[in-house]
Structures are given as structure tokens and as C-alpha cells.
N, C-alpha and C positions, 0 to 999 in steps of 0.2 A: 704455264698452265692454260689449258684451253677451256673456255666456258662458252656455252651456247645458251642464249635466252630466247625462248619462243613464247609468243603471246597468243592465247586463244581466248577471246572474250565470248562467254556463253551467258546469255541473259535468261535467268529463270524468274526469280522473284527478287524483292528488295534485299533479302538476306544473302543472296549469292550474286557477287558482282562479276567476277571474271576468273580466268585460269591462266597461270604463269608456269612455264616449263623451263627448267634449267638442265644443263648437261654437264656433268663433271666426271673426271676419271676416278677410278677406285684408288684406295690406299692413300687418300689425301690426309695430310696431317691434321690433328685436332686443332680447331680454331681457324682453319683455313676459310677464306671468304668464298661463299657460293654466289651471292648476288645481292644487289641492293633492292630488297623487296619493297621498301617504301616508295622508291622512285619508280619501280616497274609497275606498281599498283596505283600510282598516282596519289599516294598518301604521304602526308608530311609526318615528321617525327612526333609532333605534338599530338596528332590524332592517334598514333600508335601508343603513346603514353596514356592519354586520357581514356582510350578505349580498352586499356588493359589487354593489348594484343598478346595472343599466346598461340602455340602450336598444338593442334589436336591430331593425334595419330591413332586414336582408338586403342586397341590392345597391343599394337605393334611396338617394338622397341623404338626409342627416339634417338636417331643418329644426327639430327639437325636441330640447332637451337636458334632462337630469335633474339637479336640484340635490339631492344627498343630504343636505346639511346642513339644508336647509329642508323637504325632501320635496315639492318642487313641480316642475311642468313649465314650462319657459320657452321662448320663441321663440329659436331659435339663428340662423336666417336668415330674412329677410323672404320671405314667401310670396305668389306671384301666382297666383291661382286659374286665370287664363286660361292660364298656362304649365303649371301642374300638370295640369289636367283638361280644358282647352279647353271644349267645350260639354257635357261630361258632367256630369250632376247626379244625385245630390248629389256634391260633390267632398270626398273624405275621405282622410286619411293613416292607414294601418294599420301599427302596429308593436307590439312586445312588450317588456315589462320583465321581466328575468330576475333571479332571486336565487339565491344559492348557500347551501349548508349549512343546510337542505336545498335542493335545486334546485326552484325555483318559477317559473312562467311566467304573466304577466298580459297578455292582449291589450288593447291600447289603440287607440281610434279617435278621431281629431281631424277633425271636419268643418269644411271651409273654406267659409264663406258669401261670397257675392258682394257687392261694393260697386260703385256706379256710377262706375267709374274709366275707362270707355272710351265714347267717343262713336260713334254710327253712322257708317260710312264707306262711300262708294261706290268701286268699283274705278276708275272714270273720273270726271273732273270734269265732263265734258259728253257728251252723246249727240245724234247727228244723225239725223233721220228725213227721208225723202223720201216724201211721201204724195200720191197722185193726187187731183186735185180731184174725181174721180168716186167717191171713197171713200164708201161708204154709211155712214149713221149706225149706230153700233154696231160699227164696225170696231175691232179690238183691236190694240194695240201693246204688246208686252211690254217692260217697262223693267228695267233692271239693278237687282238687289236690293242694298240696303245691308247691310253686315255689321257686327254689333255683337258684340264679344268677350264682353260681359256676358251673363248668363242671367237668366231669370225676369223679374221686374218691371223690372230694370235693363237688360234686353235691348230689342231693337227692338220698338216697339209699333204705330206707325202711320206712314202716308205722307200727305203733302199736296201738291197740285199747284196752282200759281198761275201765271197766271190760269186760271180754269176755264170760259172762255167756250165753247170748242169741245170740250174734252176733260174727262173725269172719270176718277178712279182707281177701280180695282176690285182688291180683294185676294182671293186664293184661298189657303186654308190647306191644307197637306198633312199626311200622316200623320207626317212627321218633324218636325212643329212649325214648319216653315219656311213662308214666305208668298210667293206669286208675285204680282208687281205688274203690272197691265195698265192701259194708258192707252186708254180707249174714246172713240171719236169720238161726240159727242152732237149735233153740229151740222155739217151738210155744209160742206165747205170750198169756198172760191171763190178760185181763184188770182188772178182779176182784182182782187179786193178786197184780198187779203192773201197775198202769195206766201211770206213767211217768218214763222214764229211762234217766239217765244222763251218757254219755260216754265221754271219752277223746281220741281224735285221735292225735297221736304224729308222726311227720315227722322227720326223722333223716338222716344226711348226713354221709359220710365216712371220713371226714377230721380229722386232729389231731390239736387241740382237737375237739371232735365231737360237732356239733351244732345241735339244735333241734328247732322245732316249733310245737305249739299245737293249737287245735280247739275243742271247747266244742260242743257236739252233744246232743241235747235234743229230746227225742222220746216221742210222745204222742200216746197211744194205742187207736185206734178207733174200733168201733164195726162194724162188717159185711162188708166188701168190700174185697172180696177174689179173685178178678181177677185184674191183673196188665196190663197196656198197653204193646203192643208188636209192635216194628218197623217192617216195611216190609223188610228192608235190614239192615244188620249189618253195612255196609259201603256204603255211598253215594259218588259218584264222580261227579265233575262239573268243568267247566272252564269259565274264564272270561278274557276279554282283559283289559289291563291296561288303565287307564284314562277313564274308563267307568263312565257314569254319575250316581249320587246318585239316588237310587230307582230302579236300574236295578235288575230284578229277576234272581237269580243265579240258583237255583234248588228248588225242592219241596220234602219234606219228609212226611211220613205218618206212624202213629202208631194207632193201634186199641185196644179197651178194650171190653172184653166180657160182662162186666157189663152193666146194663141199667140204664137209668136215670142219676142222678147226678154222680153216681159212674163210669159211662162210658164216661164222658166228659174228654178229654185229653188236657193238656196244654204243650207247648213246651218251653224248656229253654235251652239257650246256657251256657255251663259250663266251658268255657275257661277263660283265663286271661282277665282283663278289656280292654287291647289294642285290642284284637280280638272282644270282645263284642261291642266295639264302631264302628268297621268296618262293622259288619254284624248284621242283625236283622231277627228274625223268628216270624211270626204271628201265630195266633191260627189255621190257616188253614195249617200250615206247610211250608209256602213260605219263603225261605231264600232270603232276600233282601239286596242289597248293601247299606250301611249306611255311607260310607266315601270314601276317595280317596285312590286308591291302585296304587302302583308303582312297576313295575317289577324289577327295579334296587334295590329296598329296600327289597322286599320279593317276591320270585318266586312261592311259594305255601303256602296254609293255611290248617291246620288240625283243624276242629271244632268239639268239643264234644257236642252232643245235648242229651236232656233228655225229655221223654214224661211222664207226671205225670197226673194221674186222680184225681178226687175229693176225693177219699179215700186215697190218698197219695201213691198209688202204681205207680211205674214208670218203664220205660225201657230206655236204653241208646243206642246210635248209634254214628257213626262218619261220618263227611262230609269232603272229601278231595277236595279242590278247587285249580286248577292250573291256574296261571296267565299267559296270553298270551302276549308276548312282542310286543310292537308297536314302530316303528321308530320315537321316539319323542325326541331324543338327538342328537345334532350335534357333530361332532368330536371336541375334545379339543386339540388344538395345542399349545405347550409350547416350547420356545427356551431355551435349556439347556445352550448353549454357542455359541457365534458367533464372527466373526472377522469383525471389522469396515472397514478395508482396506486390500488390497492384492496387491503386486507388479505385474506389467503387465507381468513380465517374470516368474510368478509362474508356476510350472509344472502342467501338466494335472493330475487330481484326487486329487488336493489339497483340503483339507477339509475346507469349509468356515463356516459352522454352524452345530450344532447338535440339533436335535429337538425330542421331545417325543409327540406321538399322541395317544389319547385314545378315546374310544366311549363306554359309559356304556351299550349300547344296546347289544343284543345277536344275535348270529348266523350271518346271512347276514346283519342284521341291524347294527351290530358292526364291520363288515369288512370294513376297511378304506384303501383307495388308495390316495396317494399324488402325485400331478403333479405341474410343474412350467410352466411359459410361454414359448412360442416358440421363436426361433431366438435369443436366448441368449446363451452364452458359459458356461452354467451351467447344471448340472443334479442332480436329487435327487435320492438317493438310500436308501433302507432299510438295516439297519445294524443288527438289532435284532427285536424281537417282540415289536412292537409299537415304535421303535426308527428309526429315519431317519437321514441321513447326506446329506448336500448340498455340492457338490464338483464341481470343474471346469471340463468342458467337452471338451474344446478346448483352443487354445492360446488366451490370452487377449491382447488387444491393447488399451492403454489409449488414443491414438490420435484419434481412432475411437469412443470410448465411455469412458469417464472418470468416469462415475458413473452409477450404476445399482440399480434399485428398483425391487427386486426379490420378486414376490408374489407366495407364496406356498399355494396351494389350496388342502385341504384334504376332500374327499367325501366318505360317506359310501355307501353300496350296498342296502340300504333299498328302499322301494317304498312308497312314493316318496323319492328320495335321498336327504340327508341333507349334507351340506358342511360348512366348516370354512376355513378361509384364514388368513395368516399372511404375512406382507411385511417386507423384510430385505433390508436395505440401505447399499450398498457396494461401497466404493470408490476404484478406481484403482490408485495406486501410480505410479509415473512416473519412468521410467528407461531410461537411455541414449541410445536409440536404433535407433535414427534418425540422420543422418548426415546433416549439413547445406546445403541448396540448394540455389544457386544463381538465381537471376531473369532471367539472360540470360546465354546462353552457352558460350558466349565470349563478351567482351566489346571492343569498339573502340571509341576513342575520338580524337579530333583535337585541337591542341594548336598553336596559332600564335607565330611565333618566336619572340625573344627579349622580352619574357614575364618576369614579375616580379617574382623573387624567392619567393616561398611560395604561388603562385597562386593556387587556387582550380580548378583542372581540371574537375573532375566529381566524382560521388559517385557510388561505388559498393554496392549492397544490397543483403544480403542473409537472408534466414529465416530458422528456425528450428522448426519442428513440436512438439518437446518436450516441457517441461514446466519448468518454474522457472530457476534455475541455469543451467540445462541441455540445455536450449534454449538461454542462454546468449552467444552471438557470439562476438568473437574478430577477427579482420582482421590483417593478418600478411603478410608482403612482402617477397616472396620467394627469396632466394639468387640466383642471376644470374649476368651476366655482359653484358655490351654493349661495344663492341670494346675494351675489356680488362678492362673496368672501372666498378666497382660494380654498380648494379642498384640502390642501396641506394643513390648514388651520383646524380641520375637523378630525382627520385620521392620518395615520402614517403606516407604512408597510415595511417590514423587515426585508432587506434585499436578499438575505440568505435563506430564511425560513419561510417567508410569505405570511408571517403573522401580522395581522392588522391590529393596530393599537388606536385607541381613542386619544386624541390630543387634548381635547377639552371635555368639560362636563356638559352633557346635553340636557336640554330643557324641552320636555314634550310640548309644553304650552307654546313654545316659540318655533320649534322645528319637529315635525312628526316623522319625516323620512327624507332621505337624500340618496342620490345615486352617483356613482363614479366608476371609473375604469382602471383596471390594473393590467400592466403589460408585463408578460413573462418573456425575458430575452435570454438567449443562450450565449455561450462564450465563444462561438465560432467566429470565423473571419471570412466574409462579412457576417455579422450576427443576424439571426432570425428571431422573430418575435411574434407574439399572439396576444390579443386583448380579451378580457372578460369583464362583463358588467357585474357590479356589486351594488346591492341595495341594502341600506342600513335602515331598519325600522326602529323608531324610538318608542319604547314601551312606557306607558304612564306609570308614575309612582305617586303615592299619596303624599305629595309635598306641599299641598295648598289646603289650608283650612277653609271651612265654609265662610262665606261673606253674607252678612245680613243686609238685605236691601230695605226691608220694612219690618218693624217700625224704624225710622231713622233716629239714630242716637245723636243728640245734640248736647253740647256742653252748657249752654246758657239757659235753656228753657226745658221744661218738662212737658212731654206729650203724654196724654192719658186718653184711654178709651172709656167712654161712658156706657154704663149698663143700667138701664132703668130697673127699679126695684120690682117692677112687674114682669121682668123677664122670666120666661119659662125655662124648663130643662132643655138643654141643647141649643140655647141661644148663642148665635155667632157673635163673639165679642170682637175679635179681630183675626187677622191671619199673619203669621210670621212668614215672610218671604226671604229665602236665602238661596244662594247659588254657590257652586263649587267649580272652579275652572278646570279641575281634573276631569278625567273621563272614565267611563265604565263604572265599576262598582265603587271606585274612589269618589265618584260624584253622587252616589246614592245617599240622600240625606234622611235623617230621622230626627224627630223633635220629641222632647220630653221636658217636663217641668222639673227644674232643679230645686228652686226655693219658691215659696209662695206664702203670702200672708195667711191664706186659708186654702189649704190643699183640697179641702172637700168641696170647694165652690167651683173651681175651674179645672179643666183638663185641656190638653193640647193633642191634636191629631198626630199620630206617629209618623205619617208619611206626607200629610198635606200642610201641617203647621197651623191648622185652624184651632183657635182658642174658643171653647164653648163652655157654657155653664153646665155643671153636673147636676145641680139641684135647683130648687126654686129659691130665688133671692128673697131674704127676709129683712125685717127692719133691724134685726140684731147684727147684721153684717156691717162691718166697718165701711166707711165711705172710701178710704184709701186702701186699695188692694195692689200689692206689688208682686209681680211674677217674674222669676228668673228662668228663662227658657234656654235650654242647651240644644244647639243644633250640631249634630255629629254625623260625619260621613261614614261610609262603610269600608274604608281602607284598613290596611294592616301595617303599622298601627293606625288607629283612627285619629282624626283631628276634629276639633270641635270649636264652636264659638258660642258665646253667651250674649243674650239680649235681655234687657230689662223692659218689661211691659207694665206700665202703670194703668190701672183700671180704677175708674171712679164709679162707685155704686150710688147713683143719685138720679133724681128725675129732672133737675134743672142745673144750669151752668153756674149761677151765683152760689149755689150750695157747695159746689166743688172748688170754687176759686180760692177761698180762704184756706181750705185744707191743704191744697197742693202748693200754696205759697210757703207754708211752714215746712212742708216736705222737701222742697227745693233747698231751703236754707240748711236743713239738717244734712242733706247730702253734701252740700258744699263744705260744711264744717268737718264732716267725716273725711272728705278728700284732702283737706288741708292738713289734718293730723297725720294721715297716712304718708303724705309727701314729706313731712318733717321727720318722721321716724326713718324713712328710707335714706334721707340725706345724712342723718346722724349715724346710721349704721355704716354707710359708705365712708364717712370720715374716720370712724373708729377702726375699721378694717385697714384703711390706708395708713393710719398711724402705726398700727401694730406691724404691718408689713415693713414700713421704713425702719422701725425700731429693730426688728429682727435682722434686717439687712445690715444695718450699722453694727449690730452686735457680732454677727458672723465675720464681718470684715475686721473688727477689732480682735477677735480671737485668732484669725489667720495671721494678722500682723504680729500679735503677741507671740505666737508659736514660732514665727520666723525669727524674731528677735531672741527668743530663748535659745533656739538652736545655735545662733551665732555666739551667744554668751557661753553656752556649754562647750563649744568647740575651743574657745580661747582660754577657758579656765583650766586649772591644774587639778580639778576634782575628778573623782571617778564618774564616768559618764554612764548614765542609764540610757541605753539605746532606745530611741523613739523612732518607730518605723511608720511610714505613711499608711493610710488605710488600705491601700492596694499593693502593699509590699509583699513580695514572695521570694523566699530564699531557698534555693535548691541545695545549699550546703549544709542544711540542718541534719543533725544526727540524733540518735536516741529513739525514744518511743514515738515521738511526733514527727511527721514527715517534713514539717517546715519550722522555721524559727518563730516563736511566739513572743510577744511583748506583754508582760503582766504589769498592769498599772493598778495598784492597790490604794484605795482611799479609805482611811479609817478615822474614826473619832473616838473619844475617850468613853463617853457615856451612851452615845446613841447606839441603838440596836439595828440601825438601818444603814450599815456601811455598804459600800459598793465595790464590786470586783469587776474589772473590765479587762477582757482579753481581746487583743487585736491580732487578727490573722491577715497576713498580707496576700496579695494576688499578683503582684508584678514581679518580674524576674530581674529587673535592672533598677538599681538604686544609685542615684548620683552621690558621689562622695563629696562632703562639704569642704574638703581641702581645696583652697583656691588654686594650688599648684597642680592639682590632679586633673587630668583630662579624660580618664577612662571610666568605665563602669565598675561597680563593686566586684563583678566577676573577674574583670581584668586585673584589678588590684590584687585579688586573691591569687591569681596565677603568678603575678610578677613578684609579690612579696612573700608568697607562701605563708599567708596569714593564718592558715589552719594549723600550722605547727606551733603557734603561740597560744598557749592555753588561756591567757587572760586577754585575748584580743577583744576589743570592744565590738568588732563586727561579727563575732560568733556567739550565738545564744546557746548556752549549755542546756542540755536536756534537764527537765525537772526531776527532782527527787521523787522517789516512789511515794513519799508521804505527802507530796504536794498534789493530792488527788481530791476529787469531789465525787460525792455519791450521785449515781445516775437516777436512782429511784425517786427519792423525795426531792425533786427538782422543781420547786414552785416558780411562780412568775410566768412570763410569756414563754411559750414553747412553739416549736415548729420544725420544719426540716432543716437539715444542715445547709448553711449558706456558704458559698465558695469564696466570699470576700470577708472584709473586716466584720467582726462580731463582738458586740458588747453584751455581756451577760450580767444580769442583776438577780442576785439570789435574795429576794425580799418577799417573803410570804405575806399573805393577807393579814395574818395575825400580828405582823410587825416584828417577827423574829427571823433569824437567818437559819438555813439548814446547813449543818456541818457534816463532813464525812471524815471518817478515820483514815489513816494512811493506807489501810488495806483495801480501800474501795478504788476500783479502776475508773479511769476517766476516759471519755471519748467514745464510749460504746453506744450511747443513746442519741436521740435527736437533739440537735442544737437549737437554741431559741432563735427567735426572729431578731434581726438587727435592730438596734435602738433607734428611736426617732431623734429628730433634732432637739426636741424639748428634753429628752432624757440625757443627751450629750451635754446640753447647756446646764442641766441640773447637776451633772457630774462635775463640771468645771467649777460651778459655784460651791459645791460641797468641798471640793479640793481646796478652794481658797480659804475655807474656815479652819484648815489644819493649823494655821498659825495660832489660833486661839487655844489649841490643845497641845502646844509644844511642851509646856511645863509638866503636863500630866502623863506624857508618854514614858513608859518604862524603857530603860536602856537596852534591855534584851529582847523585848517582845514587841515593841511599838504598839502596845495595846491589843495585840491579837490574842493573847492568852485569855483575855476577858471574854472573848467571843467564842473561841473554839477550845478544844481539849488541850491539855498541857503539851501534848506531843507536837502540836502545830505551832512551832516557834520560828524565829528568823533563821534557824539552821536549815529550814526547808525552802528558804527564799534566797535568791542571790543577795550577798552581803553588800548592801549599799547604804549602810546606816551611818557612815561617817558624815557624808554630805549628800543628802537626798533632796532633789528638786521635785516638788509636787506639780504635776501639770495643771495649768490654770492658776497657779499661785506663785508669788515671789518669795515665799517662805522656804527656809532650808532646815531640814531636820538634822540635828547633830547629836552625837553620843557623848557620854561623859568622858573625862580623861582616862579613867581606868579602862574603859572599853577601847579607847584609841590605842593605849599601850598594848593591850592584848592582841590587837590586830595590826601591829606595826609591820610584822613580817609579811602579812597578806597585802598591806598597802604597797610595799616595795615591789612585790611581784606583779601586782596589777598595774602599777604606774609605768612599768617598762613598755607596755603596749600603747601608752598614750604619748601624744606629742610633748616635748619638753616645755616646762612652764616659762612664761615670758619674764624677762628681767623687770623688776620693779612693779610687778603686778600685785595689787593689794589682796589681802585675804578676803574671801567671800563674806559678805555681811551676814549677820544673824537674821533670824526670822523677823520680819516686820510686817505690819499690816498693810494690805493693799487697799486701794479705794473700794474695790469690790467687797473686801472683808469688813471694812468699816461700815459700808451700807448694810451689810447683812447683820452686823452687831446692833446697829441702830434699830433695825426692824425687829429684832428679837427683844430688845429692851422695851420697845413700845408695846409688843404683844404681852 
């Protein structure tokens, strides 16, 4: 196989490096090697891979493929030169190889050489002639040309005619490299000797091996027609515009025959290939008419061989050359070779965005194309080589101004009218961190009232960043500084995400009135950009300081008194109370007024200046010792005040005053001593009561814990006791949760207590030491709901176990969501009872009991042991309080052994009652743990120390 490699390096721009030309024969097998393009272009295989090398052929079919792994060009489809180029020489394929990162373009040309794969062919297998016997020597007879699809040496080379007794062949070469074949009579014909002649015309090419084509020529010799037609011109020329309608007259030819009659009638025949015969038609008058569509882009001119034949078979030949005039009927074709979907906003000017190829099949000005883009965009389009354009950046990009561009490239030709085509490229501008955060204000100022709570939100600083995504994510940072030598972080803090400034400490206006600091807003870019803002915090005064009396000075050991002579007139200035307030503003505005005075009608104090003056004339009846209590009050909200005692002596001499004020000082001292004693006594009593209550609460907790352990290990029916915040989601019936009813009754008292505990917790720990789950888990594992007597399930109350909503005395209030103790004790000392028909739970619930009420309930329960002998076996004394219908059948049957909370006493029933409930005992004990071996029976009711103390107190009363 012969390959030729030609290198032509043509330097245009950076995107077009050079041109490589290969020459290969046609009909190469698929996968055949064309050439090592990587080596010929000076590129290594790695560059071909990373650059995503590919072949761009435009709209043409792709016959060649690129192997990136080897860097070679291979035949993708078998190529037939005759199909690709017909008679055009040289025949070549033009395509481009593009690379990315950076974008590069390499024009490649592959020339297809011809091989002798086509034999010459005649349009017809035979040709018939009728020649008059009077035909003169030298008469010409045009023969049909053979057609060979090959070109060059492999094309048609010569013709031979056998036998050649009467005729010889003569070839005429034309400007289009075609040959006209004429058969010339070299010996007169004699019809009498030979009426029919049979000749063989052979067409031969120059290939190896040589191929031939033949046509049979049959000649009939006619009598008498000795003049042949003659054309007026040897060559006719005409022109026609492309896309002309069918039937258009192209030109007119004329041939004359000197004979007369039938021998002088001429008929015109087109002697070209069938393709040309279909496009053109010639009538008997010699008019050449268009018979099909012609396209300048397919064929620019036509050469038509015509023949004029008379009735005697004599003929003459001529040629018509038709030039096709181009019309602007094709719009430019714009194809994108490679383009970038996005470009960073800091891309330098002249960055290549896309490579495009533009072509127009028209000719001359109709095929001249100019490409433009829209205005006011930072891009430009430049031509890189013939029919290739590049789209580049023309100015700086800014994503914040425009994050996306739809660039429309419009290519127009120079025809009249002009035709154009356009293509739109979508380009995203990727963000670069080129914008610093900007605060909403140049500086911030906020006011905080002193004595604020630490953690108080003062205000919020807000900054924005024009960038996008991570580059626009702002963090707020407190700049390091100090206030009076203390780091600013000890005063305020800032939230990094929201910019909320919080006060770290409580501010004091009297110590710090304002301070300044800086906050930095920093984005999340790399590297990050930041901006600072100044923040001023102004401390606003609050009325947190009371007035301080400077004069008169209050001393503990001596008594100071102001003397007023008895001759003092009205408005006499006794003294002046001087006070100050360290607060500011209206919080420091002081007013004075007399709170207490020995004689209010004698003195008055100035409201704003604190001057104490006499209101009336001093008389002898006025006491010597005058005591004034002056209140100094500021104007704050709420106001604060201070009190000062002013002693005034109404006397004319000092000895007169001395004895009076000595007794007065002793009286004050005695009063102060008594006051101190009572305060100390009250403090001791309160401390004692607090310690006593604390010990009592601890004792109750320990007792309940011990009782729960005793109840668990006993074989008695267990009354479930739920913690105050217990909540059971497994309750059924009319109430949404399980309730614990703890009833404390006495025999004679009308002041019994009923306590209902409602729980609020959803998880209760089981007291079984072997259990490690919650109550809900135990229910799931043991299916405890299927056991009707399970101690963990509270049965819904009977309809008769209801209380009336209307007459509900005692404390009331809204429904509480936690444990509730309800005491139905009216002020008259009797209890309200409701019949079984009264509904419960529709009115407001009372307030929860206090600790004192719970303690009272525990102490009342401890006295049940005193009433054990008087309780009836069937009613537990309840029938004496309520209607007969309200018996123990409405309450869960725990009468066999009932533990009263807060007491060690046990209520037991009589033997008859136990026998009647034997069957119920067996069913209920199935849900309880088995009794321990050797466990003694529970003791009967006995008095506890608490009950003994209670009895002793009652006896004393």
C-alpha cells in the first residue's frame, strides 16, 4: 500500500497549528492505517487523550476515525473515489482535528487516489447506421462515447474499430478533457457488393490490468443521399441561472442539409450521458430546452454534444457549452466545533470561548460571509482562518452584573438579497471572590439599659456580599480590643452566623457610660475578604441607686439637733437636708417631703431644695424636742427613697436642751435593742421551721420507698401507687389515663379527704429487680393487657363512681396537667356528694394541693388505725357519708388487706367477707408474683409513732 505524507504548516492564530496531507488509494479496507497523526503533528498520545482529540467533518459523512490510544488515523468506512468525487481531480477529504484545554485546531487533508476498478462502458450495446452508397470518402459518423468512472491513467485512453476496411476512427480532444469519437469513411460504399456492415468499437483504458468495453455497430448502406447536414457553428455557448424553471429556452442550434425532400430533413440528437440527456432536451427546430433542475453548487457548467441527422443517415456534430450562473440561494452554515459552558469572571481578555466553522456553498459575493454578535456584551468574534471563527472575551467579566450570557452569533453573506444564519451560545460566568462584605451602615450605635441580664441581645449587624454561594457566606468576628484594660470579649459577643450582638455582662452606668469596638465581616472565599464596622454601645441609666443623704449626718452614738429660738418667725430656716443621687437625668431629680413629725403644723420642707422652715410662729406650748422624718425621693420609675431623721430643739439656750436630748437618746437606744431582739428571734423560728419541714419531707420519702418494697415482696393484693408525674397511655374507659384513687375516711368525722393522683410521665420503672425495661416494654413482652387482674392496669371507674360538677366547694381553678389532689370540704364542714348519675370531668379542676395539705392528708391517714374497729365490713364507713348507693361495689375491691398511705395500719375484713371473696382472690393473685416461702402473715393494724402523738394531742385537747 502506498501512502504519501505531505506537511504544510500554515500559521494563523494559536488555535490553528498546521496542516497535514495524506494520500491513500480508494477501496481500502475498514480499519486500514492512514498515518500516525500524533507523530506527524508533533503531539504525544497523552496530549491526544487529555485534549479529547476528535475529528470534525462538519455535515459530511465521516470515513476516517481517530485512535487516541495509538495516535493514528484509520479507515472507518470503505471509500469509493468515484462516489465521492466523480470526475473531479484531485479527490480529497478535508477535516479538522480539535483539541481542548487549550483549544487547538489542526486541518487534515486525505487525498483519495484512483485505482482501475471500473471498465469503460457504452450507453448502448449496439449502434445502427444507415449510410447512402453515395457517401463520399471522408464522411464522418459520430459514435457514442464510452464512459469510464476512473480518472487519469485508469480512465478511457483509446478506441479501436474492427474491421477497418471501409472506416477508420478519429478522436477529437476537447477542453474538458473529453474525447469525441468519429467514424470516417475511407473507402466508398457499394450497396451492391455489401449492403450490411458489422463493426466492433472497443474502448480501452490505461490501467493495469487493462479493462475494455465494446459496442456493436451495424451499418445499412442506402441508396442516393449524398449530402450530410452541416451545423452553423462548431461550438455553441449559452448561460442559464440556477434554479431556472423547467421549460426555459437555453439556446437554439441550426444545421442545414443541401439535399431536398426527405433527404434534407434534419433531426437533432443529444449524444451525452443519460444524466445530461435528462436535464436538457432539443426539439426538431433546434431549441435547447431545460428539462430538469440545475444547481450551481453541484455543477457549474455543462458540455453537450449534439448531432444533426438527415433522413438519409448523414449527420454532423457540434458542441454546446452551458455556463450556470450562481444565485444566492444558500444561507451560511454555522457549526460549533468546540465551546465552553462556563468561564470564570476573572478570565483574561482574549480568552477563547468557542470555535466555529462557517461555510456558504454559493460563489463569489454570494459566498462571502461575515459574522457578528450582539452589542453591549463583553465578547468579540474574530476570524482565525478561512471559514473559521473564534469567540473571545473583549473586556472584563463581572458575574455580579451578569451571571449568564446568551450570545447570538449571526453570519450573513454578501448576496442580494443577503441570507443569514445564527446560532446561540449559552455561557455561564462562574463566581470569583472579588467582592468584600458591605455593612448596611457605616457605623452602628445602640443603647442598653444598665443592669441588663447577661446574654441580652443588644442589636444585629448585617452585612451583604455580592458574590455567590460560599464566597457570599458571611461570618461575623469581634475584633480584639479592650475597654479600660478589660478585653472587649468580656463585655459583648457576636454571633458568627447571624451577627446578633449579645451583652456578656451586666452593665453599670455609673462605672461605664459608653464603649466602642469593631466587628469584622468575613466571607467564605479563598482567600477570604473582610470589612470592619465601628459599633458604639451607649449605657442608659436606670434608677438603681437611691438618694444618699449628706446632711444632716446620721451617727449612731450621738444625737445632732438643730436649735430654733422660740422667737423664730414664720419661714425661719431651721436647716437644709442635702442629698445626692449618683444616677443621672430624671433618676437624679430629688424631692423632699416630711414623712413623720412631732408637730406637722410647725415645720415644712422645701419640695426641691430640702430646706426645713417654720410654718408658723413658735410658741411656748411647743415641745422642746421636735423630731422630723424627712423622705428624700428621686424621680425614677420606680422611684427610690431615703429617710433622714432631723432632731430640732425649740429653745433659746443650750443647757435647756441638753437634759431633754439625753433622755431622747436613751429612748432610741432601747427601741433599737428591742427591734434587734425581735428580728433575731424571728430568724431563729423561721430556720427551725424550715429544718423541721425538710426532715419531715425526707422521712416521708424514705417511708414511701420502704412501703413500696414491702408491698412488692408481700402476697397481698397490691394497690398500685403511681408517682405524681406518672402517665399511662394504656388506659381505657371514660378517662384518657389511669387514675389512682386514694381514699382516707374516718368513722365520725365529716371531714374526710379524697385524693386523685393523675400522672404525667409515660415511663414508669418496674420495681422488679430482674426487670430492665420500662412499663411499656413489659406490656409488649408479657401482653399484660390480656390479664384482667393485672396490677399494672387500672380499670375504668364505674358509672356510679362520679362526683357532681356543680356544688364543688373548696379550692378551684383551671385543669392542671399533672398530679391533682382534690379536697371536697366545704366551709360549713360537710362534704358534697353526688349521685351515680352525675358526670365527672366536665368542669374545671381545682388547684393542686400545697405541701401542708399533703402533710395533713398523711397525718389523717395515720389515724385510720384508731377507727379500724368501727369500720363496717361492707362499706368502710362510706355509707355514713354518702347515699346507700355509694358502697364498695363502686370502688376496686381491696378490702381484704388495704394499706393506707402514710400509715402502717392494715384494714382487714371479717371472715365471712373473706369467704365470699375467695373466688375473686384467686383470680387476682394470678397476676401477682408467687409468695415467698416462710413469709409470715402481715401484722394487724398497729399504732405508729405518728398516730400515738396524734392521740396524745387529742387527749390533751
